[in-house]
C-alpha positions as CSV (number, residue, x, y, z in Angstrom):
1,M,44.0,-52.2,-62.3
2,K,43.6,-53.4,-58.7
3,L,44.1,-49.8,-57.5
4,Q,41.0,-48.5,-59.3
5,P,38.5,-50.3,-57.1
6,K,40.2,-49.1,-54.0
7,I,40.2,-45.5,-55.3
8,K,36.5,-45.8,-56.1
9,K,35.8,-47.3,-52.7
10,L,37.8,-44.6,-50.9
11,S,36.0,-41.9,-53.0
12,L,32.7,-43.5,-52.1
13,E,33.6,-43.4,-48.4
14,I,34.7,-39.8,-48.7
15,K,31.5,-38.9,-50.5
16,V,29.5,-40.6,-47.8
17,L,31.5,-39.5,-44.8
18,F,32.0,-35.9,-45.9
19,P,28.3,-35.0,-46.0
20,I,27.8,-36.8,-42.7
21,C,30.7,-34.9,-41.1
22,F,29.6,-31.6,-42.7
23,F,26.0,-31.8,-41.5
24,F,27.1,-33.1,-38.1
25,S,29.5,-30.2,-37.8
26,L,26.8,-27.8,-38.9
27,G,24.4,-29.3,-36.3
28,F,27.1,-28.9,-33.7
29,A,27.6,-25.2,-34.7
30,I,23.9,-24.6,-34.5
31,A,23.9,-26.3,-31.1
32,L,26.8,-24.1,-30.0
33,Y,25.0,-21.0,-31.2
34,H,21.9,-21.9,-29.2
35,T,24.1,-22.6,-26.2
36,F,25.5,-19.0,-26.4
37,K,21.9,-17.7,-26.8
38,E,20.9,-19.7,-23.8
39,V,23.7,-18.1,-21.8
40,E,22.5,-14.7,-22.9
41,A,18.9,-15.7,-21.9
42,Q,20.2,-16.7,-18.5
43,K,21.8,-13.3,-18.2
44,R,18.6,-11.5,-19.1
45,N,16.6,-13.7,-16.7
46,F,19.1,-13.0,-13.9
47,I,18.9,-9.2,-14.5
48,S,15.1,-9.4,-14.6
49,L,15.2,-11.2,-11.3
50,Q,17.4,-8.5,-9.8
51,I,15.0,-5.9,-11.1
52,Q,12.1,-7.7,-9.5
53,E,14.0,-7.9,-6.2
54,L,14.8,-4.2,-6.5
55,R,11.1,-3.5,-6.7
56,E,10.5,-5.6,-3.6
57,D,13.2,-3.6,-1.8
58,L,11.4,-0.4,-2.7
59,A,8.1,-1.9,-1.6
60,F,9.8,-2.9,1.7
61,F,10.7,0.8,2.3
62,A,7.1,1.8,1.7
63,E,5.9,-1.0,4.0
64,K,8.1,0.3,6.8
65,A,6.6,3.8,6.4
66,R,3.1,2.3,6.8
67,E,4.2,0.3,9.8
68,N,5.7,3.4,11.4
69,Q,2.4,5.2,10.8
70,Q,0.5,2.4,12.6
71,L,3.0,2.7,15.6
72,A,2.5,6.5,15.6
73,R,-1.3,5.9,15.7
74,L,-0.9,3.6,18.7
75,L,1.3,6.2,20.5
76,A,-1.3,9.0,19.8
77,Q,-4.0,7.0,21.6
78,F,-2.2,6.7,24.9
79,P,-3.8,9.1,27.5
80,D,-0.6,9.9,29.3
81,I,1.0,11.0,26.1
82,R,-2.0,13.2,25.3
83,K,-1.9,14.8,28.8
84,A,1.8,15.5,28.7
85,L,1.7,17.0,25.2
86,K,-1.3,19.1,26.2
87,R,0.6,20.5,29.2
88,R,3.7,20.9,27.1
89,D,5.4,18.8,29.7
90,R,8.5,17.6,27.8
91,L,9.9,15.3,30.6
92,G,6.5,13.8,31.2
93,L,6.0,13.2,27.5
94,L,9.5,11.5,27.4
95,S,8.5,9.2,30.3
96,A,5.1,8.4,28.9
97,T,6.5,7.7,25.4
98,R,9.0,5.2,26.8
99,E,6.4,3.4,28.8
100,A,4.0,3.3,25.8
101,S,6.9,2.0,23.6
102,A,7.6,-0.8,26.0
103,S,3.9,-1.8,26.2
104,I,3.4,-2.1,22.5
105,N,6.7,-3.9,22.1
106,Q,8.1,-1.9,19.2
107,S,11.7,-3.3,19.6
108,G,13.4,-4.8,16.5
109,V,16.7,-5.2,14.7
110,I,16.0,-2.0,12.7
111,P,16.0,1.1,15.0
112,R,13.0,3.3,15.0
113,Y,12.9,7.0,16.2
114,I,10.0,8.9,17.7
115,H,9.6,12.7,17.3
116,F,6.9,15.0,18.6
117,H,6.0,18.4,16.9
118,I,3.8,21.3,17.8
119,P,2.3,24.0,15.5
120,P,3.3,25.6,13.2
121,G,6.3,23.3,12.7
122,I,8.4,23.3,15.8
123,S,10.3,20.2,17.1
124,F,9.0,19.6,20.7
125,L,10.7,16.3,21.6
126,R,13.2,14.0,20.0
127,V,12.9,10.9,22.2
128,W,16.3,9.6,21.1
129,R,18.0,13.0,21.8
130,P,15.7,14.9,24.2
131,E,18.2,17.7,24.7
132,I,17.7,19.0,21.2
133,F,14.3,20.8,20.7
134,G,12.7,24.0,19.6
135,D,14.1,24.1,16.1
136,D,11.8,25.1,13.2
137,L,11.2,22.2,10.7
138,S,8.8,24.0,8.4
139,D,11.4,24.8,5.7
140,F,12.1,21.2,4.8
141,R,9.8,18.8,6.8
142,H,6.7,19.2,4.5
143,S,5.1,16.0,6.0
144,V,5.1,17.6,9.5
145,V,3.7,20.9,8.1
146,T,1.0,19.0,6.3
147,V,-0.1,17.1,9.4
148,L,0.0,20.2,11.6
149,S,-1.9,22.4,9.2
150,T,-4.5,19.9,8.0
151,G,-4.8,17.4,10.9
152,T,-4.6,14.4,8.6
153,A,-2.0,11.6,8.9
154,V,0.6,10.9,6.2
155,W,3.2,8.3,5.6
156,G,6.0,7.9,3.1
157,I,9.7,8.7,2.3
158,E,11.1,12.1,3.2
159,A,14.5,13.7,3.7
160,G,15.4,15.3,7.0
161,R,18.3,16.3,9.1
162,M,19.1,12.7,9.7
163,G,19.2,11.9,6.0
164,I,16.3,10.1,4.3
165,A,13.8,8.0,6.2
166,A,10.5,6.0,6.0
167,R,8.2,8.1,8.1
168,G,4.7,8.0,9.5
169,V,3.3,11.2,11.0
170,V,-0.1,11.2,12.9
171,P,-2.0,14.1,14.5
172,I,-2.7,14.0,18.3
173,Y,-6.0,15.2,19.7
174,D,-7.2,15.2,23.3
175,Q,-10.5,13.6,24.4
176,E,-12.5,16.8,23.6
177,G,-11.1,16.8,20.1
178,L,-8.6,19.7,20.7
179,F,-5.6,19.4,18.3
180,L,-2.4,19.1,20.3
181,G,0.3,18.4,17.8
182,S,1.8,15.5,16.0
183,V,3.9,12.4,16.6
184,E,6.3,10.9,14.0
185,V,7.8,7.4,13.9
186,F,10.6,6.9,11.3
187,S,13.3,4.5,10.3
188,N,16.4,5.7,8.5
189,L,16.7,4.3,4.9
190,A,20.4,3.9,5.5
191,D,19.6,1.4,8.3
192,L,17.0,-0.3,6.1
193,T,19.5,-0.5,3.2
194,F,22.2,-2.0,5.4
195,W,19.6,-4.5,6.9
196,L,18.6,-5.7,3.4
197,R,22.3,-6.0,2.5
198,K,23.0,-8.3,5.4
199,R,19.6,-10.1,5.3
200,K,19.7,-11.0,1.6
201,N,23.5,-11.1,1.2
202,I,23.3,-8.5,-1.7
203,V,25.3,-5.5,-2.7
204,N,23.1,-2.3,-2.6
205,A,23.4,1.4,-2.1
206,L,21.4,4.6,-1.5
207,Y,22.2,8.1,-2.8
208,L,20.3,11.2,-1.9
209,H,20.0,14.2,-4.3
210,R,21.7,17.2,-2.8
211,E,19.0,19.7,-3.9
212,I,16.5,17.8,-1.7
213,N,18.5,18.1,1.4
214,A,21.6,20.3,1.7
215,T,21.7,19.7,5.4
216,A,22.9,16.1,5.1
217,A,26.6,17.3,5.0
218,P,27.0,17.3,8.8
219,R,26.4,13.5,8.7
220,N,29.8,13.2,7.0
221,Y,28.2,11.8,3.9
222,H,30.5,11.3,0.9
223,R,29.7,13.6,-1.9
224,L,29.4,12.3,-5.5
225,G,28.6,15.1,-7.9
226,E,25.0,16.2,-7.3
227,F,24.4,13.4,-4.7
228,W,25.1,12.4,-1.1
229,A,26.2,8.8,-0.6
230,V,23.8,8.0,2.3
231,S,24.8,4.3,2.1
232,P,27.4,3.9,-0.6
233,L,28.4,0.7,-2.4
234,P,30.9,-1.2,-0.3
235,E,34.5,-1.5,-1.5
236,P,35.7,-2.5,-4.1
237,F,32.5,-1.5,-5.9
238,S,32.1,2.1,-4.9
239,S,34.0,3.4,-8.0
240,L,31.5,1.8,-10.3
241,V,28.9,4.5,-9.6
242,S,29.0,7.8,-11.5
243,N,27.2,11.1,-11.2
244,A,25.8,10.6,-14.8
245,F,24.3,7.3,-14.0
246,L,22.7,8.6,-10.8
247,R,21.2,11.6,-12.7
248,Q,19.6,9.1,-15.2
249,A,18.4,6.7,-12.5
250,L,16.8,9.7,-10.6
251,K,14.4,10.2,-13.5
252,R,13.6,6.5,-14.3
253,R,14.8,3.0,-13.6
254,S,18.2,2.5,-15.4
255,Q,20.9,-0.1,-15.7
256,I,24.5,0.0,-17.0
257,E,27.2,-2.7,-17.4
258,V,30.6,-2.1,-16.0
259,S,33.2,-4.9,-16.5
260,H,31.3,-8.1,-15.6
261,Y,28.8,-6.2,-13.3
262,T,25.5,-4.6,-13.9
263,L,24.3,-1.6,-11.9
264,I,20.5,-1.3,-11.6
265,G,19.2,2.0,-10.2
266,A,15.6,3.2,-9.5
267,P,14.3,6.5,-8.1
268,I,12.7,6.8,-4.7
269,K,9.7,9.0,-4.4
270,D,8.8,11.0,-1.3
271,F,5.3,11.3,0.1
272,S,4.4,14.1,-2.3
273,G,5.6,12.2,-5.4
274,R,9.0,13.8,-6.0
275,N,12.0,11.8,-7.0
276,I,14.5,12.5,-4.2
277,A,17.0,9.6,-4.1
278,V,18.3,6.6,-6.0
279,Y,18.4,3.0,-4.8
280,I,21.0,0.7,-6.4
281,R,21.5,-3.0,-6.6
282,L,24.7,-4.6,-8.1
283,A,24.3,-7.8,-10.2
284,D,27.4,-9.9,-10.6
285,L,27.5,-11.4,-14.1
286,S,30.9,-13.1,-13.9
287,F,29.2,-16.5,-14.3
288,V,28.2,-15.5,-17.9
289,S,31.8,-14.9,-19.1
290,T,33.0,-18.1,-17.3
291,R,30.3,-20.1,-19.0
292,Q,31.2,-18.6,-22.4
293,R,34.9,-19.4,-22.0
294,A,34.0,-22.9,-21.0
295,I,32.0,-23.3,-24.2
296,I,34.7,-22.0,-26.5
297,F,37.6,-24.0,-25.1
298,N,35.9,-27.2,-23.8
299,Q,33.0,-27.9,-26.2
300,I,34.6,-27.7,-29.7
301,P,36.2,-31.1,-30.4
302,P,37.7,-31.9,-33.8
303,S,34.9,-32.8,-36.2
304,V,36.4,-36.0,-37.4
305,G,37.1,-37.3,-33.9
306,F,33.7,-36.2,-32.8
307,F,32.2,-38.1,-35.7
308,I,34.0,-41.3,-34.8
309,V,32.8,-41.3,-31.3
310,S,29.4,-39.7,-32.1
311,I,27.4,-42.9,-31.7
312,G,29.0,-43.9,-28.4
313,A,28.9,-40.3,-27.2
314,T,25.3,-39.9,-28.1
315,I,24.3,-43.0,-26.1
316,F,26.5,-41.8,-23.2
317,L,25.1,-38.3,-23.2
318,I,21.5,-39.6,-23.4
319,Q,22.2,-41.8,-20.4
320,K,24.3,-39.5,-18.3
321,G,23.0,-36.1,-19.5
322,I,19.2,-36.8,-19.5
323,F,18.2,-39.9,-17.5
324,H,20.6,-39.5,-14.6
325,P,19.8,-35.7,-14.0
326,L,16.1,-36.4,-14.4
327,N,16.3,-39.1,-11.7
328,H,18.3,-36.8,-9.5
329,L,15.8,-34.0,-10.1
330,R,12.9,-36.2,-9.3
331,E,14.3,-37.3,-6.0
332,E,15.1,-33.7,-5.0
333,V,11.5,-32.6,-5.9
334,R,10.2,-35.5,-3.7
335,E,12.5,-34.4,-0.9
336,I,11.2,-30.8,-1.2
337,S,7.6,-32.0,-1.2
338,R,8.3,-34.2,1.9
339,F,9.5,-31.2,3.8
340,V,6.7,-28.9,2.6
341,G,4.9,-30.4,5.6
342,K,1.9,-32.2,4.2
343,K,0.7,-35.7,3.9
344,L,1.2,-36.7,0.2
345,R,-1.8,-37.9,-1.8
346,E,-2.0,-40.6,-4.4
347,P,-0.6,-39.2,-7.7
348,E,-3.4,-40.6,-9.9
349,D,-6.0,-38.8,-7.9
350,E,-4.5,-35.3,-7.7
351,V,-2.0,-34.7,-10.5
352,A,-2.4,-31.4,-12.3
353,V,-0.2,-32.3,-15.3
354,A,-0.9,-35.3,-17.6
355,A,2.0,-37.8,-17.4
356,R,1.3,-41.2,-18.8
357,G,3.6,-44.2,-18.7
358,E,6.5,-45.1,-16.5
359,N,9.3,-43.1,-18.1
360,E,11.5,-40.6,-16.3
361,I,9.5,-37.5,-17.5
362,S,6.2,-38.9,-16.2
363,L,7.7,-39.7,-12.8
364,L,9.1,-36.2,-12.6
365,A,5.7,-34.7,-13.5
366,G,4.1,-36.7,-10.8
367,A,6.5,-35.5,-8.2
368,I,6.0,-31.9,-9.2
369,N,2.2,-32.3,-9.1
370,E,2.5,-33.6,-5.6
371,L,4.5,-30.6,-4.6
372,V,2.1,-28.1,-6.2
373,F,-0.9,-29.7,-4.5
374,E,0.8,-29.6,-1.1
375,L,1.8,-25.9,-1.5
376,G,-1.7,-25.1,-2.6
377,E,-3.2,-26.7,0.5
378,L,-0.8,-24.9,2.8
379,A,-1.5,-21.6,1.2
380,A,-5.3,-22.2,1.6
381,F,-4.7,-23.0,5.2
382,R,-2.8,-19.7,5.8
383,Q,-5.4,-17.7,3.9
384,A,-8.1,-19.2,6.1
385,I,-6.4,-18.6,9.5
386,E,-5.6,-15.0,8.5
387,T,-9.3,-14.2,8.4
388,D,-10.1,-16.0,11.7
389,E,-11.4,-13.6,14.4
390,D,-9.0,-14.6,17.1
391,A,-6.3,-17.0,18.2
392,Q,-8.8,-19.5,19.5
393,G,-10.3,-19.9,16.1
394,I,-6.8,-20.7,14.7
395,Y,-6.4,-23.4,17.5
396,Q,-9.7,-25.0,16.5
397,R,-8.7,-25.0,12.8
398,L,-5.4,-26.6,13.6
399,A,-7.3,-29.3,15.6
400,E,-9.5,-30.0,12.6
401,V,-6.4,-30.4,10.4
402,F,-4.8,-32.8,12.8
403,K,-7.9,-35.0,13.0
404,Q,-9.2,-34.9,9.4
405,K,-5.9,-34.7,7.4
406,F,-3.5,-36.6,9.6
407,N,-5.9,-38.9,11.5
408,L,-4.5,-37.8,14.9
409,H,-7.1,-37.8,17.6
410,N,-5.2,-37.6,20.9
411,F,-3.5,-34.3,21.4
412,I,-3.4,-31.1,23.6
413,I,-2.7,-27.6,22.3
414,Y,-1.3,-25.4,25.1
415,E,-1.1,-21.6,24.9
416,V,1.7,-19.8,26.8
417,S,0.4,-16.7,28.6
418,D,1.7,-13.2,27.7
419,S,3.8,-13.2,30.9
420,G,5.3,-16.6,30.2
421,Q,4.2,-17.8,33.7
422,R,1.2,-20.0,32.8
423,L,0.1,-22.7,30.3
424,K,-3.5,-22.9,29.2
425,A,-5.0,-26.0,27.5
426,V,-6.9,-24.3,24.7
427,V,-7.8,-27.5,22.8
428,V,-8.0,-31.0,24.3
429,E,-8.8,-34.1,22.2
430,P,-10.6,-36.1,23.3
431,P,-12.5,-33.5,25.4
432,E,-12.9,-36.0,28.3
433,A,-9.2,-35.9,28.9
434,K,-9.4,-32.3,30.1
435,E,-10.2,-33.4,33.7
436,E,-6.9,-35.3,33.8
437,I,-4.7,-32.3,33.1
438,E,-6.5,-29.5,35.0
439,N,-4.4,-29.9,38.1
440,M,-1.0,-30.5,36.5
441,E,1.8,-28.5,38.1
442,V,3.3,-27.6,34.8
443,L,0.3,-25.4,34.0
444,N,1.4,-22.9,36.6
445,N,5.1,-23.3,36.0
446,P,5.9,-23.7,32.3
447,A,9.7,-23.9,33.2
448,L,9.0,-27.5,34.2
449,C,8.3,-28.3,30.5
450,R,11.4,-29.4,28.5
451,V,9.9,-28.0,25.2
452,F,9.3,-24.6,26.8
453,R,12.8,-24.4,28.2
454,S,14.6,-25.5,25.1
455,A,12.3,-24.3,22.3
456,S,12.8,-27.6,20.6
457,R,10.8,-30.8,20.1
458,A,10.9,-33.6,22.7
459,S,9.5,-37.1,22.6
460,S,9.6,-40.5,24.2
461,F,11.3,-41.8,21.0
462,H,14.4,-39.7,21.9
463,F,14.6,-40.1,25.6
464,S,14.4,-43.2,27.8
465,E,12.3,-41.4,30.5
466,T,8.7,-40.4,29.7
467,C,7.1,-37.1,30.4
468,N,5.5,-36.7,33.8
469,Y,2.7,-34.5,32.5
470,F,0.3,-36.5,30.4
471,P,-2.5,-39.0,31.1
472,E,-1.5,-42.4,32.3
473,N,-3.4,-44.4,29.7
474,F,-0.9,-43.2,27.0
475,I,2.7,-44.4,26.8
476,N,4.3,-42.5,24.0
477,Y,4.3,-38.8,23.4
478,L,5.7,-36.2,21.0
479,C,5.8,-32.5,21.9
480,L,6.3,-29.7,19.3
481,P,6.8,-26.0,20.1
482,M,5.2,-23.1,18.3
483,F,7.6,-20.2,18.5
484,V,8.1,-16.7,17.0
485,G,11.4,-15.0,17.1
486,G,12.8,-17.6,19.4
487,K,10.0,-17.2,21.9
488,V,7.7,-20.2,22.6
489,I,4.1,-19.1,22.4
490,G,2.5,-22.5,22.4
491,I,3.1,-26.3,22.7
492,V,1.3,-29.1,20.8
493,H,1.4,-32.4,22.8
494,F,0.6,-35.6,20.7
495,L,-0.2,-38.7,22.7
496,F,-0.1,-42.4,21.5
497,P,-1.3,-45.6,23.1
498,A,1.1,-48.6,23.3
499,S,-0.5,-50.5,20.4
500,Y,-0.1,-47.6,17.9
501,H,2.2,-48.0,14.9
502,L,4.6,-45.1,15.6
503,E,7.2,-44.9,12.8
504,Q,4.9,-43.6,10.0
505,T,2.9,-41.3,12.2
506,R,6.1,-39.8,13.7
507,G,7.3,-39.0,10.1
508,I,4.0,-37.4,9.3
509,I,4.1,-35.2,12.4
510,L,7.8,-34.2,12.0
511,D,7.7,-33.6,8.3
512,K,4.1,-32.4,7.7
513,V,2.5,-31.0,10.9
514,V,5.5,-28.8,11.6
515,A,4.8,-26.9,8.4
516,Y,1.3,-26.1,9.6
517,L,2.6,-25.0,13.0
518,Q,5.2,-22.7,11.4
519,E,2.4,-21.1,9.3
520,A,0.1,-20.7,12.2
521,A,2.6,-19.4,14.9
522,P,3.2,-15.8,13.6
523,I,-0.5,-15.3,12.8
524,I,-1.5,-16.5,16.3
525,E,1.1,-14.1,17.8
526,A,-0.3,-11.2,15.7
527,K,-3.9,-12.0,16.8
528,R,-2.8,-12.1,20.5
529,F,-0.8,-8.8,20.0
530,A,-3.9,-7.1,18.6
531,R,-5.9,-8.4,21.5
532,R,-3.3,-6.9,24.0
533,L,-3.4,-3.5,22.2
534,Q,-7.2,-3.5,22.4
535,E,-7.1,-4.4,26.1
536,I,-4.7,-1.5,26.7
537,S,-6.9,1.0,24.9
538,L,-10.0,-0.1,26.9
539,R,-8.4,0.1,30.4
540,D,-8.3,3.0,32.9
541,T,-4.7,3.6,33.7
542,L,-5.2,4.4,37.4
543,T,-7.7,1.8,38.6
544,G,-7.2,-1.0,36.0
545,L,-11.0,-1.0,35.4
546,Y,-12.5,-0.6,32.0
547,N,-13.0,2.9,30.6
548,R,-16.1,4.2,28.9
549,R,-15.0,3.0,25.5
550,V,-16.0,-0.5,26.5
551,L,-19.6,0.6,26.4
552,E,-19.2,0.9,22.6
553,E,-17.0,-2.2,22.1
554,F,-18.5,-5.0,24.3
555,V,-21.8,-3.9,25.9
556,P,-23.9,-4.2,22.8
557,Q,-23.0,-7.9,22.6
558,M,-23.7,-8.3,26.3
559,V,-27.1,-6.8,25.9
560,A,-27.9,-8.9,22.8
561,G,-26.8,-12.0,24.7
562,A,-29.1,-11.2,27.6
563,I,-32.1,-10.6,25.3
564,R,-31.3,-13.9,23.5
565,R,-31.1,-15.9,26.7
566,Q,-34.1,-14.0,28.2
567,T,-32.1,-13.1,31.3
568,S,-31.4,-9.9,33.2
569,I,-28.4,-7.6,33.6
570,G,-27.9,-6.0,37.0
571,V,-26.8,-2.4,36.7
572,L,-24.9,-0.9,39.7
573,M,-23.8,2.7,39.9
574,A,-21.3,3.2,42.8
575,D,-19.9,6.5,44.1
576,V,-17.4,7.3,46.9
577,D,-19.0,9.3,49.7
578,H,-17.6,12.7,50.4
579,F,-14.8,12.2,47.9
580,K,-14.3,15.9,47.4
581,V,-13.8,16.2,51.2
582,I,-11.2,13.3,51.1
583,N,-9.3,15.1,48.3
584,D,-9.3,18.4,50.1
585,T,-8.4,16.9,53.5
586,Y,-5.8,14.3,52.6
587,G,-4.7,15.3,49.1
588,H,-5.3,14.0,45.6
589,G,-2.7,11.2,46.1
590,F,-4.8,9.8,48.9
591,G,-7.9,10.1,46.8
592,D,-6.2,8.1,44.0
593,R,-5.3,5.5,46.5
594,V,-8.9,5.2,47.6
595,L,-10.1,4.7,44.0
596,V,-7.5,2.0,43.4
597,Q,-8.3,0.1,46.6
598,I,-12.1,0.3,46.0
599,S,-11.6,-0.9,42.4
600,S,-9.6,-3.9,43.8
601,I,-12.5,-4.7,46.2
602,I,-15.0,-4.5,43.4
603,K,-13.0,-6.8,41.0
604,K,-12.8,-9.5,43.7
605,E,-16.6,-9.6,44.0
606,L,-17.2,-9.9,40.2
607,R,-17.1,-12.9,37.9
608,A,-15.2,-13.1,34.6
609,E,-18.3,-12.3,32.6
610,D,-19.1,-9.1,34.6
611,L,-17.8,-5.6,33.8
612,A,-16.6,-2.8,36.1
613,I,-16.2,0.5,34.3
614,R,-14.8,3.8,35.6
615,Y,-17.7,5.9,34.5
616,G,-16.3,9.3,35.5
617,G,-14.3,10.7,38.4
618,E,-15.2,8.6,41.4
619,E,-18.3,7.0,39.8
620,I,-18.0,3.3,38.9
621,L,-20.6,1.5,36.7
622,I,-20.9,-2.3,37.3
623,L,-22.8,-4.6,34.8
624,L,-23.7,-8.1,36.2
625,T,-24.4,-10.7,33.5
626,D,-27.5,-12.9,34.1
627,T,-28.3,-11.2,37.4
628,P,-31.8,-10.0,38.4
629,A,-32.3,-7.1,40.7
630,P,-32.5,-9.0,44.0
631,L,-29.1,-10.8,43.4
632,A,-27.7,-7.5,42.1
633,C,-28.6,-5.9,45.4
634,Q,-26.9,-8.7,47.3
635,V,-23.7,-8.1,45.3
636,A,-23.9,-4.4,45.9
637,E,-24.4,-4.9,49.6
638,R,-21.3,-7.2,49.8
639,I,-19.2,-4.5,48.0
640,R,-20.5,-1.8,50.3
641,K,-19.7,-3.8,53.5
642,H,-16.2,-4.7,52.2
643,V,-15.5,-1.0,51.5
644,E,-16.9,0.1,54.9
645,M,-14.7,-2.5,56.7
646,A,-11.5,-1.7,54.7
647,S,-8.8,0.5,56.0
648,F,-7.5,3.2,53.6
649,S,-4.0,4.5,54.2
650,W,-1.3,6.3,52.2
651,E,1.8,8.1,53.3
652,E,1.1,7.8,57.0
653,K,-2.5,9.1,56.5
654,S,-5.5,6.8,57.1
655,A,-9.2,7.2,56.9
656,R,-12.5,5.3,56.8
657,V,-14.4,5.4,53.5
658,S,-17.8,4.4,52.4
659,I,-19.7,4.2,49.2
660,S,-23.3,4.5,48.0
661,I,-24.7,2.3,45.3
662,G,-27.7,2.6,43.1
663,V,-29.2,-0.5,41.5
664,A,-31.4,-1.0,38.5
665,E,-32.3,-3.9,36.2
666,F,-32.2,-4.5,32.4
667,P,-34.5,-5.2,30.7
668,G,-36.9,-5.3,33.7
669,D,-36.8,-1.5,34.2
670,S,-36.4,-0.5,30.6
671,Q,-35.6,-2.0,27.2
672,N,-33.0,0.7,26.7
673,L,-29.7,0.1,28.6
674,K,-28.9,3.8,28.7
675,E,-32.1,4.5,30.5
676,V,-31.4,1.8,33.0
677,I,-28.0,3.3,33.6
678,N,-29.6,6.7,34.2
679,L,-32.1,5.0,36.6
680,A,-29.2,3.4,38.6
681,D,-27.7,6.9,38.7
682,R,-31.0,8.2,40.1
683,A,-31.0,5.4,42.7
684,L,-27.4,6.4,43.6
685,Y,-28.6,10.0,44.3
686,E,-31.5,8.6,46.4
687,A,-28.9,6.7,48.5
688,K,-27.0,9.9,48.9
689,N,-30.2,11.8,50.0
690,K,-30.9,9.0,52.6
691,G,-27.6,9.5,54.3
692,R,-25.0,7.7,52.1
693,N,-23.2,4.4,52.8
694,Q,-26.2,2.3,51.6
695,V,-27.6,0.4,48.6
696,V,-30.9,1.6,47.0
697,Y,-32.8,-0.2,44.3
698,L,-35.0,2.0,42.2
699,S,-37.3,0.4,39.7
700,S,-38.9,2.3,36.9
701,K,-42.4,1.7,38.4
702,R,-41.7,3.8,41.5
703,Y,-39.2,6.3,40.0
704,K,-39.9,9.9,40.4
705,A,-37.5,12.6,39.3
706,P,-35.8,14.2,42.4
707,K,-36.4,17.9,43.1
708,E,-32.7,18.6,43.4
709,K,-29.4,16.8,43.1
710,V,-27.1,16.0,46.0
711,K,-24.0,18.2,46.2
712,G,-20.6,17.2,47.4
713,H,-20.7,13.5,46.8
């Protein structure tokens, strides 16, 4: 009879425990199923990421084609290239192209090739292999034929004898608008594919359809069915690609799983819209099978044992699996936010996600909100400086950030010259400190600066000795470089008085300001590079004076400034006397030397705001800002005397040279600058008629049209 209660008790325990174990096991099975689904979702997300990156790679190819077209446009604007191509001077074109390439600094880790063509589709010069020329490209280089037949520029992907490349082809015209030919800049997609492979540490490949280019065989490309392996998958993955997959991927983006890898292929279109090649990326999915095996063998405990330890395991997992990872994640997000490079705000003022209380989730949300805010501010700063007109505008914007955001009011921003031989203080705060740094030796010799030499930060916190090049009323300093591609383009010098609290400020500068400098540096360099290109296009190659294009670019602003200030512009038209006789007697080389030396004399007499323009042949137009006619005549007379006293010699030949100068005044003589220039030209002719080697001012009030022009200037 005593056994019955025990049996009943045991039955009751079984009835209670069995449903508990059953439902717990069912819950565990559901959790296991969702875990498998999560792994599959991770797999899909990973493949989606690979597809997105594949699209970015294809966009990278197109971007390189656009960049190559821009470089081709720059080359087509160089006068020496136009002249050589017009003369069909292959050696001269080769020399001019190499000089132009050096001046626009088109070097890089990805090789670029330059190719000139002449109608109807003939190769005139391959700069990388000048010994090969004269072959007809019209059968397969449709981009070249399009440019040569229509005179319009094109860019895009196209196959050629060197395989498949990102090409930009631009027509070339002379100054009279005569069509001369075309220039092409291209980058091989094989090189670009290999660069992406090394840069991103990925496995990729490029296959060209054989019907597009049967001439690729001499490049020793491996043949795979209907395709040439321009840049095949590296071993041991090359066997994963089949001709059937390539045919499918040539029509549309496709993917296939082989073992624990996924091949993703997409077609590459040429400039006319044809699918000509297939670009492939390989996704390694081995982590998925590893995760699934771990679930099967490591996460299925016996149901009874799991039930016994369920309560303790639940508490342990909640503590170790939720709170500890959240704490770790929160600290990592804060670490990322700290190195984003911005001064963190108070969470309650700027959070974007509601997070109440003091639990782990709310703290995590606060850290993420801080990060999002800082990234937004940095993006807004970048967007603002990209639209600034020049580098000086970016320097001023940086100065405002230092003062308003970081409360830093003692600093100097130095700009390194293009030659690397000078430092220029572009922003000085406070402005009155500028007088103290004007005569520093380091301005003329940047090599004396530790930051310039090492391209790394320097400060009085790290070295016992202090810098010799900052005002004496400051004791501590911190210098940060701005560099692009390892080249220092600027230096920011922060100065602190002795009573300043340094530790917190130093952290702000190192962890926050550096991010702003890293964002600004490449954009500053791009603005300076654009300025150098514009300067090259506005200069006469022989004399170094401006060419006539400057009349369209800068003179309208110069005229508007004179009208706004109610001042005058002195207009001088100078011409070398008997220049034709000099050329006929001593040769054109001597005549060029005369023009160069006279241009040098003129530039020494002018201020930075004045303009000297080679107006045509031996005529030089000079515009003097804020200069009335009497002062303009004095400047002209000084120039005339210096030329008269100068000795001109070249190749053991020497001669005395003189110039005549006509003077007029804007707006005193006319409200139209073109009419004033014509008036100065008439004054020049009057100086010629009076015997040359003299200065003549001709006002509009006493001007009368001459009966005849002077011959043989």
